[in-house]
C-alpha positions as CSV (number, residue, x, y, z in Angstrom):
1,M,0.0,0.0,0.0
2,V,1.4,3.4,-1.0
3,K,1.0,6.1,1.7
4,Q,0.0,9.5,0.4
5,T,2.3,12.2,1.8
6,V,2.0,15.9,2.0
7,R,5.1,18.1,2.1
8,T,5.1,20.7,4.9
9,T,7.6,23.0,6.6
10,V,8.2,22.8,10.3
11,A,10.3,25.2,12.3
12,L,12.4,23.3,15.0
13,P,14.7,24.5,17.7
14,E,18.3,23.8,17.0
15,H,19.0,21.3,19.8
16,P,16.3,18.7,18.9
17,L,17.3,19.0,15.2
18,E,20.9,18.4,16.1
19,A,19.9,15.3,18.1
20,V,17.9,14.0,15.1
21,D,20.9,14.5,12.9
22,I,23.2,12.6,15.3
23,A,20.6,9.7,15.5
24,V,20.6,9.6,11.7
25,R,24.4,9.8,11.5
26,D,24.7,7.0,14.1
27,G,22.3,4.8,12.2
28,K,19.6,4.9,14.8
29,A,17.2,6.3,12.2
30,K,17.2,6.1,8.4
31,S,16.4,9.8,8.0
32,R,15.2,13.0,9.6
33,N,11.8,12.4,8.0
34,E,11.5,8.8,9.3
35,L,12.4,9.8,12.9
36,I,10.1,12.8,13.0
37,I,7.2,10.7,11.6
38,S,7.9,8.0,14.2
39,A,8.0,10.6,17.0
40,L,4.7,12.1,15.8
41,D,3.1,8.6,15.5
42,H,4.2,7.8,19.1
43,E,2.9,11.1,20.5
44,L,-0.4,10.8,18.7
45,A,-0.9,7.2,20.0
46,A,-0.2,8.5,23.5
47,L,-2.8,11.2,23.1
48,R,-5.4,8.6,21.9
49,R,-4.6,6.4,24.9
50,Y,-5.1,9.4,27.2
51,E,-8.5,10.2,25.6
52,I,-9.6,6.6,26.0
53,D,-8.5,6.6,29.6
54,N,-10.4,9.8,30.3
55,A,-13.5,8.3,28.7
56,F,-13.4,5.5,31.3
57,D,-12.8,7.7,34.3
58,G,-16.5,8.5,34.8
59,M,-17.2,4.8,35.2
60,S,-15.6,4.6,38.6
61,A,-18.2,7.1,39.9
62,D,-21.2,5.8,38.0
63,R,-23.4,4.0,40.6
64,Q,-25.6,2.3,38.1
65,Y,-22.6,0.9,36.2
66,L,-20.9,-0.3,39.5
67,Q,-24.1,-2.1,40.5
68,E,-24.2,-3.9,37.2
69,V,-20.5,-4.9,37.6
70,R,-21.2,-6.3,41.0
71,R,-24.2,-8.3,39.8
72,S,-22.1,-9.7,36.9
73,F,-19.3,-10.5,39.3
74,E,-21.6,-12.2,41.7
75,G,-23.1,-14.3,38.8
76,F,-19.6,-15.5,37.9
77,L,-18.9,-16.4,41.5
78,K,-21.9,-18.7,41.6
79,S,-21.1,-20.3,38.2
80,D,-17.5,-21.0,39.2
81,W,-18.6,-23.3,42.0
């Protein structure tokens, strides 16, 4: 599958760009582009996990949900014996 790309310009501080260049030079990344894409993918995945975790936060205070969990758990206890 061919991934469509869009060329863009990003202004970066000198220090991280120097670190990227060293990583490329040392063979830890194939290119600046590859390392930056990898870093963006990693950060976006972390943001998605954070959003999912936040969506579940309300469940711990939802009395109706907690009652249903207890009923389900009690049903499993009975069936395990």
